[in-house]
C-alpha positions in Angstrom: 0.0 0.3 -0.4 0.9 3.5 -1.1 0.9 6.0 1.2 0.1 9.3 -0.3 0.5 13.1 2.1 -1.4 15.7 0.8 -0.3 19.0 1.8 -2.8 21.6 1.6 -1.4 25.4 2.3 -4.3 28.1 2.7 -2.8 31.5 2.6 -4.5 35.2 2.5 -4.8 36.7 -0.7 -1.6 38.7 -1.7 -3.7 41.3 -2.9 -4.6 42.4 0.6 -1.7 43.9 2.7 -2.7 44.5 6.4 -2.9 47.8 7.8 -1.2 48.6 10.7 -1.1 51.7 12.9 1.9 53.1 14.3 2.8 55.9 15.9 4.2 58.9 13.5 7.9 59.3 13.3 7.4 63.3 12.9 6.6 65.9 16.1 3.4 67.1 15.3 2.4 70.7 17.7 -1.3 69.9 19.5 -3.1 72.3 16.9 -2.0 74.4 13.8 -2.4 77.9 12.7 -4.6 78.2 9.2 -1.6 78.6 6.6 1.0 77.2 8.5 3.9 75.4 6.3 5.0 72.4 7.5 8.0 70.9 6.8 9.0 67.4 7.9 12.4 65.6 7.4 11.5 62.3 5.1 12.1 58.5 6.3 14.0 56.5 3.9 11.0 54.5 3.7 8.1 56.9 4.0 6.1 56.8 1.2 4.2 59.6 1.5 2.4 62.3 3.9 -0.6 63.9 2.5 -2.7 67.0 4.4 -6.4 66.9 3.9 -5.7 63.8 1.1 -2.6 66.4 -0.9 0.0 64.7 -1.1 3.1 66.9 0.3 5.8 68.0 -2.2 9.0 66.6 -1.9 11.5 69.4 -1.6 15.6 69.0 -1.7 16.6 65.6 -1.1 15.2 64.6 2.2 12.5 67.2 3.3 8.4 66.9 2.2 6.2 70.4 2.4 2.8 71.0 3.0 0.0 74.0 4.1 -2.3 73.5 6.6 -5.5 74.9 4.8 -7.0 78.3 5.6 -10.6 77.5 4.6 -12.4 73.6 5.0 -13.4 73.9 8.7 -11.6 73.9 11.8 -10.0 70.4 11.7 -6.7 68.9 9.8 -6.3 65.1 9.0 -2.2 64.0 8.7 -1.8 60.9 6.9 1.5 59.1 6.9 2.3 55.5 5.0 5.5 53.6 4.7 6.5 51.5 1.5 4.7 48.0 1.5 6.7 45.5 3.4 8.7 43.1 0.7 8.1 39.4 1.1 9.6 36.5 -0.2 7.5 33.4 -2.3 7.4 31.4 0.5 6.8 34.3 3.5 3.9 35.7 1.1 2.4 31.9 1.1 1.7 32.5 5.1 1.4 35.7 5.4 -0.2 39.1 3.9 2.4 42.0 3.3 1.7 45.0 5.6 1.1 48.7 5.0 2.3 50.9 8.0 0.6 53.9 8.7 -0.2 56.9 10.8 -3.5 59.4 11.1 -3.5 62.0 13.3 -6.2 64.7 13.6 -5.3 68.4 14.5 -7.7 71.5 15.3 -6.7 74.7 13.3 -6.8 77.9 14.6 -8.2 81.1 13.0 -10.2 83.9 13.9 -14.1 83.2 13.7 -15.4 85.2 10.6 -17.9 87.2 12.8 -15.1 89.3 14.6 -14.1 90.5 10.4 -13.5 93.7 9.8 -15.6 96.3 7.3 -13.1 97.4 4.6 -13.7 101.2 3.7 -13.4 100.7 0.0 -13.7 104.3 -2.2 -17.4 104.4 -3.8 -15.0 105.1 -7.3 -13.5 101.8 -6.9 -16.2 99.9 -5.4 -18.4 100.9 -8.3 -15.6 99.4 -10.9 -15.4 95.8 -8.5 -19.0 95.8 -7.2 -21.3 92.6 -8.2 -22.7 94.3 -11.3 -19.5 92.4 -12.8 -20.5 89.3 -10.8 -20.3 86.8 -13.8 -16.9 88.0 -14.7 -15.6 88.3 -11.3 -16.4 84.7 -11.0 -15.1 83.4 -14.1 -11.5 84.8 -13.1 -12.0 83.9 -9.3 -12.4 79.9 -11.2 -9.9 80.2 -13.7 -7.2 81.3 -10.8 -8.5 78.9 -8.8 -7.7 75.7 -11.0 -4.2 77.3 -11.9 -3.4 77.8 -8.4 -4.6 74.1 -7.9 -2.1 72.5 -10.8 0.6 70.6 -9.7 3.3 70.3 -12.6 5.8 67.6 -12.8 8.5 69.7 -12.0 9.3 69.3 -8.2 10.0 72.4 -5.7 12.7 74.9 -6.7 14.4 75.1 -2.8 16.6 78.3 -2.2 16.6 80.9 0.4 13.3 82.5 -0.6 13.0 86.2 0.5 10.4 88.6 1.0 9.4 90.2 -2.3 9.6 94.3 -0.6 11.0 95.3 2.3 8.3 97.4 4.1 5.6 97.5 6.9 2.6 94.9 7.1 -0.4 96.7 7.1 -2.8 93.5 7.0 -1.9 89.9 8.1 -2.8 87.0 6.7 -6.1 85.1 7.5 -7.6 88.4 9.4 -11.3 88.2 9.0 -12.5 90.8 6.7 -16.5 92.2 5.3 -17.1 93.8 1.9 -19.7 96.7 1.5 -21.8 94.2 0.3 -21.8 92.4 3.8 -19.9 89.7 2.3 -16.9 87.9 4.9 -13.8 86.1 3.8 -10.8 85.2 5.1 -7.6 87.8 4.2 -5.4 85.2 1.9 -2.3 86.9 1.6 -0.4 89.6 2.9 -0.2 93.2 2.7 2.1 96.0 2.5 3.2 99.4 2.8 4.6 100.5 -0.5 5.1 103.7 -2.4 4.2 103.6 -6.0 6.2 102.5 -8.0 8.9 100.3 -5.9 10.0 97.3 -7.5 8.3 93.9 -6.1 11.5 90.9 -6.8 10.3 87.4 -6.8 10.9 85.6 -3.5 12.6 82.5 -5.2 13.4 80.6 -8.2 10.2 79.8 -10.8 8.6 80.4 -14.3 5.7 83.3 -14.9 2.5 81.8 -15.8 0.2 84.4 -15.8 0.3 87.9 -16.2 -3.3 89.8 -16.7 -5.1 92.3 -15.5 -8.0 91.0 -13.6 -10.8 93.0 -12.3 -10.8 92.7 -7.9 -6.7 91.8 -7.9 -6.2 94.2 -10.3 -2.6 93.5 -12.4 -1.8 90.1 -10.9 1.4 88.2 -11.7 1.7 84.4 -10.9 5.0 82.9 -10.4 5.1 78.9 -10.2 8.1 77.3 -7.7 7.7 73.5 -8.6 5.9 70.8 -6.3 2.3 72.7 -6.6 4.0 76.0 -5.0 2.8 79.2 -6.1 3.8 83.0 -5.4 1.0 85.3 -6.9 1.3 89.4 -6.6 -1.9 91.7 -6.7 -1.9 95.1 -7.5 0.2 96.4 -9.4 1.1 99.2 -12.0 3.6 97.3 -14.3 4.9 94.1 -15.3 8.9 93.7 -16.1 8.5 89.7 -16.8 6.2 87.8 -19.0 4.5 84.4 -19.2 7.2 81.9 -20.1 10.0 84.0 -18.0 12.1 82.2 -15.8 12.9 83.7 -13.2 15.4 83.9 -10.6 15.4 84.8 -6.7 15.6 88.3 -5.8 14.6 89.4 -9.7 12.4 92.4 -10.1 9.1 91.2 -12.1 7.3 93.8 -11.4 6.2 97.4 -9.6 3.3 98.2 -7.1 0.5 99.8 -7.7 -3.3 100.7 -6.9 -5.1 98.5 -9.2 -8.1 96.2 -8.6 -10.0 96.7 -5.2 -8.0 99.0 -3.1 -8.4 101.2 -0.3 -5.1 103.1 -0.7 -1.8 102.0 -3.0 -0.3 98.7 -1.8 1.4 95.3 -2.5 -0.8 92.2 -2.0 1.4 88.8 -2.2 0.6 85.0 -1.6 2.0 81.8 -1.4 -0.2 79.1 -2.3 0.4 75.2 -2.0 -2.0 72.7 -4.1 -4.8 75.5 -3.7 -4.2 76.3 -0.3 -2.6 79.8 1.0 0.4 79.7 3.2 0.7 82.2 5.7 3.7 84.4 3.4 6.0 84.9 6.3 5.7 81.7 8.4 6.3 79.5 4.8 9.8 82.0 4.5 10.4 80.8 8.3 9.5 77.5 7.6 12.4 77.1 4.5 15.0 79.1 6.1 16.4 76.2 8.6 17.0 74.0 4.5 17.0 77.0 2.0 20.6 75.4 1.4 20.2 72.0 1.2 19.1 71.7 -2.4 
């Protein structure tokens, strides 16, 4: 009589990975400020970190950059995932590969809109930008929103980024405001006092992707710095560059003015990452420790 040995191996699907929750290997404060720029050092095996499902951008060789949104609620979700564990053929027969990740939620600090201050727009200016122009304003708004949400294939161009002008801040980032028509919103950039015309310098290297007149922002310039990061300058009197121009840090790109919806001549400038508006001053501070590690 012959004896037969039949071995049957039951194993889980190779396509299904175990999900293992770990504590993050990065320092996360108890709460964030709206528009806060986050810079983390990237672990070798870290696949990505996302902020509300937007993957942070690689900057330099081993850092990640992202921005806590100004709009979109009072909490933010930080998700990180490491590379899926690689198994040998034999290991695959008895176990799943594993996905190691962490999920953290944090509160986002910002002033409530009910504390908004009323903007004093001169009647002659308001007439040019009021709701009589609503359709065109909305078209321009959506066009700009689409542009600032695009993520080009090129990586972020790391450099020692600098403020575009050296002058006093007259309106802070994220300050709540109310227009004459009753609409309240958060200030999406910084306003700095500026004589007309004063030279405006690029905050970092990049490429000009927009230089046009718009109803509310007036003459507007947008520079793409790679990795989904853009700088935008508004209320300009004159452009010194044109779309397609490659720009270096500190290069003069425009002059200040009083075009669009303004109370008085000034420079309004912004930093935007994948559609999220950053606090411009804090963005510069966050990059300073690693700006020469490109």
